[in-house]
C-alpha positions, 0 to 999 in steps of 0.5 A, spaced: 914 748 768 914 740 767 912 736 773 917 731 773 920 727 779 927 726 781 930 723 787 937 724 791 937 717 794 937 719 801 944 719 804 947 718 811 945 723 816 949 729 818 953 729 825 948 732 830 948 740 831 944 745 834 938 747 830 932 751 831 925 749 829 925 755 824 932 751 821 929 744 821 923 747 817 928 750 812 932 744 812 925 740 810 923 744 805 930 744 802 931 737 802 924 736 799 925 741 793 932 737 792 929 730 792 922 732 788 922 738 783 915 738 783 915 741 790 914 749 789 914 754 795 911 760 795 907 766 799 908 773 801 916 775 802 918 767 802 923 769 796 929 774 797 927 776 804 927 768 806 920 769 810 918 773 816 921 768 820 927 766 815 924 759 814 925 760 807 932 763 808 937 762 802 932 757 798 931 762 792 938 762 791 939 755 791 933 753 787 931 759 783 925 763 782 921 758 778 921 754 784 920 759 790 917 766 789 914 771 792 906 772 791 901 778 791 898 779 798 892 775 796 891 769 801 885 767 797 889 767 790 895 763 793 891 757 795 887 758 789 893 757 785 896 752 789 889 747 788 890 748 780 898 746 781 896 740 785 891 738 780 896 738 775 901 734 779 905 739 782 906 739 790 905 746 792 907 748 799 904 755 801 905 760 807 900 764 810 905 768 813 901 769 820 895 765 822 890 771 822 892 772 815 889 765 812 882 767 813 881 770 806 883 763 804 878 760 808 873 759 803 878 756 798 881 751 804 874 749 806 870 749 800 875 746 795 882 744 798 878 739 803 873 737 799 876 735 792 877 728 793 870 727 796 867 731 790 871 727 785 870 720 788 877 719 789 879 721 782 883 727 784 887 728 790 890 735 792 898 734 795 899 741 797 901 743 804 899 750 807 904 752 812 901 757 818 905 760 823 900 760 829 899 762 836 902 768 841 908 769 846 912 773 841 909 780 843 905 780 836 899 785 835 892 783 833 892 779 827 899 776 829 898 771 834 891 767 833 890 760 834 886 758 829 887 750 829 879 749 831 877 752 824 881 747 820 881 741 825 873 741 824 873 741 817 873 734 814 878 732 809 884 736 812 890 733 816 892 738 821 898 738 825 902 742 829 910 740 831 912 742 838 920 741 837 925 741 831 926 734 830 918 733 829 918 740 825 923 737 820 920 730 820 913 732 820 914 737 814 917 732 810 911 727 811 906 732 810 909 734 803 910 727 801 902 726 803 897 725 797 892 729 801 892 736 803 895 738 810 894 744 814 901 745 817 901 749 823 908 752 826 908 755 833 911 762 832 914 762 839 918 755 838 921 757 832 927 759 836 927 753 840 934 749 839 935 741 839 941 737 837 939 734 830 942 729 825 939 730 819 935 727 816 931 725 822 925 721 822 920 721 828 914 718 829 908 718 824 905 725 824 898 722 825 901 719 832 901 723 839 907 721 843 908 721 851 914 726 852 914 725 859 912 719 863 907 720 870 902 716 874 897 721 877 894 726 871 895 726 863 896 733 861 895 734 854 898 739 849 900 741 842 905 746 839 907 751 844 903 749 850 907 742 850 913 746 853 908 749 858 906 742 860 913 740 861 914 746 865 908 744 870 910 737 870 917 739 873 914 744 878 909 739 880 914 734 883 915 739 889 908 738 890 908 730 890 904 730 883 906 726 877 904 729 871 904 725 864 905 729 858 902 727 851 904 731 845 898 731 840 902 733 834 896 731 830 889 735 831 886 731 825 886 725 825 886 725 833 890 719 836 885 716 841 889 710 842 895 714 845 891 719 849 886 713 852 892 709 854 895 714 858 888 717 861 887 710 863 893 709 867 893 716 870 885 716 871 885 724 870 886 728 864 887 736 863 888 739 856 892 746 855 892 750 849 892 758 847 886 759 844 880 761 847 876 756 851 869 756 849 869 752 842 876 751 843 880 744 841 880 743 848 873 741 848 873 736 843 879 733 847 875 733 853 869 730 850 873 724 846 877 723 853 870 722 857 866 718 852 872 713 851 874 713 858 868 715 862 869 709 867 876 710 868 876 717 870 876 719 877 875 727 876 872 731 870 877 733 864 880 740 865 881 745 860 887 750 861 886 755 856 887 763 853 881 767 855 874 768 851 877 775 848 880 777 842 888 776 843 890 782 847 895 787 846 903 785 847 903 788 854 897 783 856 899 777 853 903 774 859 896 774 863 892 771 857 896 765 856 896 759 860 902 758 864 905 752 869 902 756 875 895 756 872 896 749 870 898 747 877 892 751 880 887 748 875 889 741 878 889 743 885 881 744 884 880 737 884 880 733 890 886 728 891 888 722 895 895 721 893 896 716 899 
């Protein structure tokens, strides 16, 4: 396949329609492939089936099996071949199917994808996207509900992002595909079916920026991906208790938007972070450290973490007890001494 680039020149936005996150991701892939024939998509069952979550539904019919195809069940090989394609001018988008399925590709991603630009003193970039459906709350069994974001976020050279809603899913995936550097694009599985009215194409804030998605005055609650919904539910419930919660959606884990987070924390003087992964060594520890280091004299209390438990992901019957909920958020916030007078 010749690596050439074509552009459609854009076009007027469509009328708003209810679109799921899976549908928004599908549209982002479709539009990126239509505008640039260097974009190829492959992974396990992404072709005729359209992916386990139907994110690639219909794309092979539209673009053919030279632009989107099913790979062997070999994640290391999937990413390894993507490295070669990216070096030679393609823009591969590969799917890991499930979060824990990405671990066989760990060495390729950490040792090669993340280091190629530095290893070549900037001469070689890798414009590739690794899509990883992640996190739980879908009744999945072991290896199907992991939250692996800390592995990737702790690796210099990788951009790691996680949208929480359909609009960001479309906009951030388009931006990730256009990036000249590798992006780990994590997709919270429990949000695939969340709907929102969208007029495509839509452009939201740059993917490296966090967003305040609910204003508040008493505490900053920091979430990303699936826990943004939980944080908003907690903020709604807190109103009845006279507590005003500001919710920040990180969107990007690496790079980290210290500016937006710190501005919110300095306004509220308190902060908590919520994620599904285990607490020990989890991404919330990095968030708490950064918030404390940059805002120590503005904090009225220690930064709290509301997380999954320090266990392997439990069976489907038990995940409702494992995952952080709005009630657990409010219980954690109640552990502080408050003076709201």
